[in-house]
C-alpha positions, 0 to 999 in steps of 0.5 A, spaced: 517 175 731 519 171 726 517 163 728 512 162 732 509 156 736 501 158 737 497 152 736 497 146 732 501 148 726 508 151 726 507 159 724 513 162 719 513 169 717 518 168 711 519 162 706 526 162 707 525 161 715 522 154 713 528 150 711 532 153 716 528 151 721 526 144 719 533 142 717 534 137 722 527 134 721 526 127 718 518 127 718 514 131 714 512 137 717 506 142 717 506 149 718 502 156 716 505 162 713 503 168 716 499 174 714 505 178 714 509 172 709 503 172 704 502 180 704 510 181 702 510 175 696 504 172 695 505 164 693 502 160 688 498 154 691 502 148 689 495 144 687 491 149 683 496 154 681 492 160 683 495 166 688 494 165 695 491 170 699 490 172 706 482 171 705 483 164 702 488 161 708 494 157 707 497 150 709 504 148 708 508 141 708 516 141 708 518 134 706 525 133 709 528 128 704 527 132 698 528 139 702 522 142 699 516 145 701 509 146 698 504 151 700 496 150 699 490 154 700 486 151 706 481 148 701 486 145 697 490 142 702 484 138 705 482 136 698 490 133 697 490 130 704 483 126 702 486 124 695 492 121 699 487 117 704 483 114 698 489 112 694 492 109 700 485 105 701 485 103 694 492 100 695 490 096 701 
């Protein structure tokens, strides 16, 4: 099964499917890359630069305006989100 909806996040088995599935979206989309997608071609984390493994978990964001995705470790994604929240709080 290449694309699945089994929870709060969309799931993908291949990085190529992400852009194709979200091509009509206008808002930032969040997803998880499945274990099969990580085994075949493990991506690097966009925050820390280390390779993402099955054990570390992953989260991804697709930005439709620039048509690019970011894949991060589970921990790095939370760190990134909290940094964005703090930056927003500093502006206000």
